[in-house]
Structures are given as C-alpha cells and as structure tokens.
C-alpha positions as CSV (number, residue, x, y, z in Angstrom):
1,X,151.3,77.7,57.1
2,X,147.9,75.5,57.2
3,X,148.4,71.8,57.7
4,X,144.6,70.3,57.6
5,X,144.0,66.3,58.2
6,X,141.4,65.9,56.0
7,X,141.1,62.3,56.7
8,X,142.7,60.3,60.4
9,X,143.2,57.1,61.6
10,X,143.1,55.2,64.4
11,X,144.3,57.7,67.4
12,X,147.8,56.9,68.7
13,X,146.5,55.7,71.8
14,X,144.1,53.0,70.1
15,X,147.2,52.0,68.1
16,X,149.5,51.8,71.2
17,X,147.0,49.7,73.0
18,X,147.2,47.0,69.8
19,X,150.7,47.0,70.0
20,X,150.8,46.0,73.9
21,X,148.6,42.9,73.1
22,X,151.5,41.8,70.7
23,X,154.3,42.0,72.9
24,X,152.6,40.3,75.6
25,X,151.7,37.7,73.0
26,X,155.2,37.2,71.6
27,X,156.8,37.1,74.7
28,X,155.1,34.4,76.2
29,X,155.4,32.1,72.9
30,X,159.3,33.0,72.7
31,X,159.8,31.8,75.9
32,X,157.8,28.3,75.6
33,X,160.4,27.7,72.2
34,X,163.2,28.8,74.5
35,X,162.3,26.5,77.0
36,X,160.9,23.0,75.0
37,X,162.4,23.8,71.5
38,X,161.4,21.3,69.1
39,X,158.2,20.4,70.9
40,X,156.5,24.0,71.3
41,X,157.7,24.6,67.5
42,X,155.8,21.6,66.7
43,X,152.6,22.4,68.5
44,X,152.8,26.4,67.5
45,X,152.9,25.3,63.6
46,X,149.9,22.7,64.0
47,X,147.9,25.2,65.7
48,X,148.6,28.2,63.3
49,X,149.4,26.3,60.2
50,X,147.6,23.4,60.5
51,X,151.1,21.3,59.7
52,X,153.3,19.5,61.8
53,X,155.4,16.8,59.1
54,X,158.3,14.9,60.4
55,X,160.8,16.9,59.4
56,X,160.7,20.8,59.0
57,X,163.7,21.3,56.7
58,X,162.7,20.4,53.4
59,X,165.4,17.4,51.8
60,X,166.9,17.8,48.3
61,X,164.2,15.7,46.8
62,X,161.6,17.6,48.3
63,X,162.9,21.1,46.9
64,X,162.9,19.6,43.5
65,X,159.5,18.4,43.8
66,X,158.7,21.8,44.8
67,X,160.4,23.6,42.3
68,X,159.0,21.1,39.6
69,X,155.6,22.2,40.1
70,X,156.4,26.2,39.5
71,X,155.5,26.5,35.9
72,X,157.9,27.6,33.2
73,X,156.2,31.2,33.0
74,X,156.9,31.9,36.6
75,X,160.0,30.3,36.8
76,X,161.8,32.7,34.1
77,X,159.7,36.1,35.8
78,X,161.7,34.6,39.5
79,X,164.5,34.7,37.2
80,X,164.4,38.0,35.9
81,X,163.6,39.5,38.9
82,X,166.5,37.7,40.9
83,X,169.3,39.3,38.3
84,X,167.8,42.7,38.7
85,X,168.2,42.1,42.2
86,X,171.5,40.4,42.3
87,X,172.8,43.3,39.8
88,X,171.8,46.0,42.0
89,X,173.2,44.1,45.2
90,X,176.2,43.1,43.7
91,X,177.0,46.9,42.7
92,X,176.5,47.8,46.3
93,X,179.3,45.4,47.2
94,X,181.3,46.3,44.9
95,X,181.1,49.8,46.6
96,X,182.4,48.3,50.0
97,X,186.0,48.3,50.2
98,X,188.2,47.1,52.8
99,X,191.0,49.7,53.6
100,X,194.4,49.8,55.3
101,X,195.9,53.4,55.5
102,X,199.6,54.5,57.3
103,X,198.1,57.4,59.3
104,X,201.6,58.2,60.9
105,X,205.3,56.5,60.1
106,X,204.8,52.9,61.3
107,X,201.1,52.9,62.3
108,X,198.8,51.2,60.2
109,X,194.7,50.9,60.5
110,X,192.4,49.3,58.7
111,X,189.2,47.7,58.4
112,X,188.0,44.5,56.7
113,X,184.2,43.5,55.5
114,X,183.4,40.1,56.9
115,X,180.0,38.6,56.5
116,X,178.1,37.4,59.6
117,X,178.4,33.6,59.5
118,X,174.7,33.1,59.6
119,X,171.3,34.5,58.7
120,X,167.7,33.3,59.1
121,X,165.4,34.6,56.4
122,X,162.1,34.9,56.9
123,X,159.7,34.9,54.1
124,X,155.8,36.0,54.8
125,X,153.0,33.4,53.6
126,X,149.5,33.8,55.0
127,X,147.0,35.5,52.9
128,X,149.6,36.9,50.7
129,X,152.8,34.0,49.7
130,X,155.5,37.0,48.8
131,X,157.5,35.0,46.8
132,X,159.8,38.2,46.6
133,X,161.3,38.3,49.8
134,X,163.2,35.4,49.1
135,X,164.8,37.1,46.7
136,X,165.4,40.5,48.6
137,X,166.6,38.5,52.0
138,X,168.5,35.1,51.0
139,X,169.8,36.2,47.5
140,X,171.0,39.3,48.8
141,X,173.1,37.4,51.8
142,X,174.4,35.2,49.2
143,X,176.0,38.0,47.6
144,X,177.2,39.3,50.6
145,X,179.0,36.0,50.8
146,X,177.0,34.4,54.0
147,X,178.4,31.1,54.4
148,X,175.2,29.6,56.1
149,X,171.8,31.0,54.8
150,X,168.6,29.8,56.5
151,X,165.3,30.2,55.0
152,X,162.0,29.8,56.1
153,X,158.3,30.6,55.4
154,X,155.4,29.0,56.6
155,X,153.0,26.5,54.4
156,X,150.2,27.3,52.1
157,X,147.0,24.8,51.6
158,X,149.2,22.3,53.6
159,X,152.5,22.2,51.8
160,X,155.5,24.3,50.9
161,X,154.7,26.8,48.4
162,X,156.2,26.0,45.5
163,X,157.5,29.2,44.1
164,X,158.6,30.6,47.4
165,X,160.9,27.2,47.5
166,X,162.1,27.7,44.1
167,X,163.2,31.5,44.8
168,X,165.0,30.3,48.0
169,X,166.8,27.9,46.4
170,X,168.0,29.6,43.4
171,X,168.9,32.5,45.7
172,X,171.3,30.5,47.6
173,X,169.9,29.0,50.7
174,X,171.4,26.2,52.4
175,X,168.6,25.7,54.6
176,X,165.0,25.2,53.3
177,X,162.0,25.4,56.6
178,X,158.8,25.5,56.1
179,X,157.7,26.9,59.2
180,X,155.9,30.2,59.6
181,X,155.4,33.0,62.3
182,X,157.0,33.4,65.8
183,X,157.8,29.9,65.5
184,X,159.9,30.4,62.5
185,X,161.9,33.3,63.5
186,X,162.1,32.3,67.4
187,X,163.5,28.5,66.3
188,X,165.9,30.2,63.6
189,X,167.2,32.9,66.1
190,X,167.1,30.6,70.0
191,X,167.9,27.1,68.2
192,X,166.2,23.6,69.0
193,X,167.8,20.3,69.1
194,X,166.9,20.5,65.2
195,X,167.8,23.9,64.1
196,X,170.9,25.4,64.3
197,X,170.5,29.0,65.9
198,X,171.8,31.6,63.6
199,X,174.0,34.9,64.0
200,X,171.2,37.4,62.2
201,X,167.4,37.5,61.6
202,X,166.1,39.3,58.2
203,X,163.3,39.7,56.5
204,X,159.6,41.3,56.6
205,X,156.5,39.7,58.4
206,X,153.2,40.6,60.5
207,X,153.4,42.5,63.4
208,X,153.9,39.4,65.6
209,X,157.1,38.4,63.8
210,X,158.1,42.3,63.6
211,X,157.7,42.2,67.8
212,X,159.5,38.6,68.0
213,X,162.5,40.4,66.2
214,X,162.4,43.2,68.2
215,X,162.5,41.1,71.6
216,X,165.0,38.7,70.1
217,X,167.4,41.6,69.4
218,X,170.5,41.0,71.3
219,X,170.0,37.8,71.3
220,X,170.8,37.8,67.2
221,X,171.4,40.8,64.9
222,X,168.2,42.4,62.9
223,X,168.0,43.9,59.7
224,X,165.3,46.4,61.4
225,X,162.2,46.6,62.6
226,X,159.6,45.8,59.4
227,X,156.5,46.0,60.5
228,X,153.2,46.2,58.8
229,X,153.9,47.9,54.9
230,X,153.3,51.8,55.3
231,X,152.9,53.9,52.2
232,X,152.7,57.5,51.9
233,X,152.5,59.6,48.4
234,X,153.4,63.2,48.3
235,X,151.7,64.7,45.4
236,X,150.5,68.2,43.6
237,X,148.2,69.0,40.7
238,X,150.4,67.1,38.5
239,X,148.9,64.0,39.0
240,X,145.3,62.9,39.5
241,X,142.9,61.1,41.8
242,X,143.4,57.4,40.3
243,X,146.7,57.4,40.3
244,X,147.0,58.3,44.0
245,X,144.0,56.2,45.4
246,X,145.5,53.2,43.1
247,X,148.7,53.4,44.5
248,X,147.3,53.8,48.3
249,X,145.0,51.2,47.7
250,X,147.7,49.1,46.5
251,X,149.5,48.6,49.5
252,X,147.1,48.9,51.9
253,X,145.5,45.4,50.8
254,X,148.7,44.3,52.4
255,X,146.6,43.7,55.8
256,X,144.2,45.3,58.3
257,X,146.8,47.4,59.7
258,X,148.7,48.9,56.9
259,X,149.1,52.8,57.2
260,X,147.7,54.6,53.8
261,X,148.9,58.4,53.9
262,X,148.2,60.9,51.1
263,X,149.8,64.6,51.5
264,X,148.9,67.2,49.1
265,X,148.9,70.9,48.4
266,X,146.0,70.4,46.3
267,X,142.4,70.0,47.7
268,X,140.9,69.0,44.9
269,X,143.3,66.1,44.3
270,X,142.8,65.3,48.4
271,X,139.1,65.2,47.7
272,X,138.9,63.7,44.4
273,X,141.2,60.7,45.7
274,X,139.1,60.1,48.7
275,X,135.8,59.6,46.2
276,X,138.5,57.5,44.4
277,X,139.4,55.2,46.8
278,X,135.5,54.4,47.5
279,X,134.6,53.8,44.1
280,X,137.8,51.4,43.7
281,X,137.1,49.9,47.1
282,X,133.4,48.7,45.2
283,X,135.3,46.5,43.0
284,X,139.1,45.6,44.6
285,X,139.3,42.1,45.0
286,X,141.2,42.8,48.1
287,X,139.0,45.4,49.1
288,X,137.8,43.3,52.5
289,X,141.4,44.0,53.5
290,X,142.2,47.3,52.0
291,X,139.3,48.9,53.4
292,X,140.0,48.4,56.9
293,X,143.4,49.9,56.4
294,X,142.0,52.5,54.9
295,X,139.2,53.2,57.7
296,X,141.6,52.4,60.7
297,X,145.2,53.4,59.2
298,X,143.9,56.2,56.1
299,X,145.3,59.5,56.4
300,X,144.9,62.4,53.6
301,X,147.0,65.8,55.2
302,X,146.4,68.7,53.1
303,X,149.4,71.4,53.2
304,X,150.3,74.9,51.9
305,X,153.3,74.6,50.3
306,X,156.0,72.0,49.2
307,X,157.8,72.8,51.9
308,X,155.0,71.5,54.6
309,X,154.6,68.6,52.6
310,X,158.3,68.1,52.7
311,X,158.1,68.2,56.6
312,X,155.2,66.5,57.3
313,X,157.2,63.9,55.0
314,X,160.1,63.6,57.0
315,X,158.6,63.4,60.6
316,X,156.2,60.8,59.4
317,X,159.1,58.9,58.0
318,X,157.0,56.2,56.3
319,X,158.4,53.3,54.6
320,X,157.1,54.1,51.3
321,X,157.0,57.1,49.8
322,X,155.9,57.9,46.3
323,X,156.9,61.7,45.0
324,X,154.7,62.8,42.1
325,X,155.2,66.6,41.8
326,X,156.6,69.3,39.9
327,X,159.8,68.8,41.6
328,X,160.6,65.4,42.5
329,X,164.2,66.3,42.3
330,X,163.9,68.6,45.3
331,X,162.5,66.1,47.0
332,X,165.4,63.0,46.7
333,X,167.5,66.3,47.4
334,X,165.7,67.5,50.7
335,X,164.1,64.0,51.9
336,X,166.0,62.6,55.2
337,X,163.8,59.9,56.6
338,X,162.0,57.4,54.6
339,X,162.6,53.9,53.9
340,X,162.9,54.2,50.1
341,X,161.3,56.5,47.4
342,X,159.6,56.2,44.2
343,X,159.9,59.1,41.9
344,X,157.2,60.5,39.2
345,X,154.7,59.1,37.9
346,X,156.2,56.3,35.8
347,X,157.1,54.2,38.8
348,X,155.4,52.8,41.9
349,X,156.0,51.0,44.9
350,X,154.9,47.4,43.3
351,X,158.3,47.5,41.2
352,X,160.5,48.0,44.5
353,X,158.4,45.2,46.0
354,X,158.9,42.6,43.3
355,X,161.1,43.5,40.6
356,X,163.0,46.5,39.9
357,X,165.9,46.0,41.7
358,X,166.0,47.6,45.2
359,X,165.3,46.1,48.4
360,X,161.7,45.5,49.6
361,X,162.5,44.9,53.3
362,X,162.3,48.3,54.5
363,X,161.9,50.4,58.1
364,X,158.6,51.0,59.6
365,X,157.1,53.0,62.5
366,X,159.4,56.0,62.0
367,X,162.6,54.0,61.7
368,X,163.7,55.6,58.5
369,X,165.0,58.3,60.9
370,X,168.0,56.3,61.9
371,X,168.2,53.3,59.7
372,X,167.6,52.5,55.6
373,X,166.6,49.3,54.5
374,X,167.8,45.5,53.9
375,X,171.1,45.5,51.5
376,X,174.3,43.7,50.9
377,X,176.0,46.3,53.9
378,X,173.1,44.7,56.6
379,X,175.3,41.4,56.2
380,X,178.7,42.7,56.5
381,X,180.6,43.4,59.7
382,X,183.0,46.5,59.4
383,X,185.9,45.2,61.7
384,X,188.8,47.5,62.0
385,X,192.6,46.6,62.6
386,X,195.8,48.0,63.7
387,X,199.3,47.2,63.5
388,X,202.4,49.2,64.6
389,X,205.5,48.5,62.5
390,X,208.7,50.2,64.6
391,X,210.1,51.1,67.5
392,X,210.1,54.7,67.2
393,X,206.0,54.3,66.3
394,X,205.1,52.4,69.1
395,X,206.7,54.9,72.2
396,X,205.8,57.8,70.3
397,X,202.2,56.4,70.3
398,X,202.6,55.0,73.7
399,X,203.8,58.1,75.0
400,X,200.7,59.7,74.1
401,X,198.1,57.2,75.1
402,X,199.7,56.7,78.7
403,X,199.3,60.4,79.1
404,X,195.2,60.3,78.2
405,X,194.9,56.9,79.9
406,X,196.3,58.9,83.2
407,X,194.2,62.1,82.5
408,X,191.0,59.5,82.8
409,X,192.4,58.1,85.7
410,X,193.4,54.2,84.2
411,X,196.5,53.6,85.7
412,X,195.9,50.2,84.5
413,X,195.5,50.9,81.0
414,X,198.4,53.4,81.1
415,X,201.0,50.8,82.1
416,X,199.9,48.6,79.0
417,X,201.3,52.0,77.2
418,X,204.1,52.4,79.4
419,X,205.6,48.9,78.9
420,X,206.1,49.6,75.0
421,X,207.5,52.8,76.1
422,X,210.1,51.2,78.2
423,X,210.6,48.4,75.4
424,X,210.9,50.2,72.5
425,X,211.9,53.9,73.0
426,X,213.0,55.3,76.0
427,X,214.7,53.1,78.5
428,X,214.4,55.4,82.1
429,X,210.7,55.4,82.9
430,X,210.0,53.3,86.2
431,X,207.7,50.4,86.1
432,X,204.3,52.0,87.3
433,X,205.2,55.7,86.2
434,X,203.5,57.7,83.5
435,X,205.1,59.0,80.5
436,X,206.2,62.5,80.5
C-alpha cells in the first residue's frame, strides 16, 4: 500500500493559527452586539458594508421594489430552482412520520415532529452574492413549517441584492434584513432592540460567520459548521484532466481558503490535472481567488488502489465529493463521511449548489463524520410522549421503575413509581418503600 501526496496545501499548524485569529475577532464582536444591541450592529454594518439605513428590515414596498429589478429570465430561473428544491424537500418531509405505538397493553409511546418556532437564515454576499442559499435555507424552513422565518443578507453595491431578496421572498421569508457577516448572525441569535432573537441559525458563510455560529451554538441551535467550501474529486483513468481541473477550480474560486483535493490511483491523471489547473488559472476570470486557494489549500493524493482512495476520502470527510470512476456505485455503498456525493462525470458540484434539488449547506472541516447537511429534518424537533391507559399497566410499570430507581439510589424517583403502585395496584406497599 502506498499513499503519496504529490501536492500539499498549508500545514495544519498554519491553518490552526488562522482559525485562532478568527475566533478572537468573533468573540469580541459578539460580546459588543450582546452589550450594545442595535448601536453595535449599526456601527459594524457601516464599518464592514458601508451601509446604515434608517432600518435594516425591508418593508413590503422595498421588497417589491427590489423584486421589480430582477430580469424576467432570472426570475424564471429562480422559480425553476425553487421548484426542484421544494420537490425534494417535500419528499424528505413526507418521509418523517409522527408515530404512536402500544408497546405493552395499556402503555402508549409516541413521538411528534415539531418545527422550531423561529429560524434565522443567513445568505452570503460579498464577492459572490449566493442567491441559491436563500432557496436552501428559507424555502427548506418553509417546507418544514417554521412559523417565523427571518432572512438576512449583506448589501451589494450599497443596496439590497434584488435577486437575493426575490429568492428570500418567494421562498417564504417573513422578515428580510439587509445585514451581513457577524453582525447579522449575532443580531438574529442574540436579539437587539429592533430584531427579535430566533431559536435557530442556518446557512453558509465565510470563516467569520461559521465561527460566530459555533460560538452562538447553545444559545441557539445551528444547522452545522459550514465553513469555507471544500471540494474533493475521487477519480481514476475513466475521466480526463480537463474535467478534474475544472471541477477543482470551480469550487476553489469561492474564497482564498477553499480546500480542493484530487484523490486518484492514476499518476498520469494526477500530473495532467496539475498541469491543466495551471493552464486554466491563466484564463479563469476568478483566478485571483482560485489560484490562492489552490496554492495554499490544494492537495493531490496518489493511491495504489480504490480501497486506499476510499479510506483517504472517508478520513478527510470533505464537504463535496465528486466520484468519477469505473465503480461509482461501490463508492456510494462504502462512503460514510462526507457532505454530499456527486456521482459520475455527468453531474458536478455546481448542479448541487444551484439547481438540482439537494441542499448545498453542507458540513465542512470533517464534520461529515457526525452530521449530514441542511435538510427539512434540521428544522424539526422529534419530541417523545407517553401515556398509561389503565391501572394494571400503571402498577406493573411502577414496580419495575421503583426497583430500577433504588438500584441507582434514587429514593425520590422510586417514590414517584411507588405512589402509582399504591394508588393503582397493590394496596399494601408502605409509604417510602420500594415495590418488591
């Protein structure tokens, strides 16, 4: 067995140092928002976005004015994408059933899937206003039945981004704010004088937004840790360097710290892909960003076998994993740690990002080991309940419960069971005694 890194990105210690700087910055800003509320949010919006209107929440007329600026073809494309995402999200919702079962005569157990009562959906702006993130968060929350959906995105060129506002509104947002970055997620989670706090934060963002969500987790729920985009290609000789290089750079353009990795068992493909990346970087309009990501966060890993490729892919647990091999079905059967899989040369990560119907908010930084991506179920809380329907069942369960409580030394717990035994079953169990 041999696994060789033909190209390496930044060492882990340098990446950790970058993360530490982000953590301290975010901590200070969140504390300021919690202390000073709207005043802090306004100062941050002016500092980072050069934007501080009388109110950050859009009125109905402002929403309508923004939507009116969207070209008819763009509106049709947004509707098409939302139709695909809604269809898949609704199928997911329909698969989640409330249940009730009588496990013993007179003992009824069940659960209900209840939506969170409010969700804050963040939509990234900056260099690339990601319209699709509005579909992925707002629309999915709407299908889940969340009664209060708050959506926020930064201004673009000093004003609300028309297509993002349209996507938020069409997706079902109840409140739309023009706020970006830490100040947006901080305000939604902590609340201010003019922004009521939410129960849950969702949506992707840059390293600062991801870290803010991490620090706010516990105060509110979050979907997952969605940091800088990661893309991985697992490929063999069945595909060529043009496809591999295009798919690597197509995601590396997201930001200066977007990891991109090729895993292959073909030295020829590995070397040709690295050459093709350099060729494409000479003509790609977003090369100024993609080149930095490829230089600092790009990896090319050469393996001997598909088994080694599978092991490396599962260990790295990247967000997007594009599989282009002669055994794609084998990979889907054996991959267990990733954000989303894209199988075969006919599809690609951009399909998933924008239109095909699956959600593009996915786990990064190896979080795919313990969670999947955003979906309808993330907005639902599964709550259990129990009913005991007759005296016999109450006494029988109470006897077992009492003995098991005393096994652990919980006398008060045992008495909760005993009082049911005395009242509904045996009449001779003295007060404070465990059932025998």
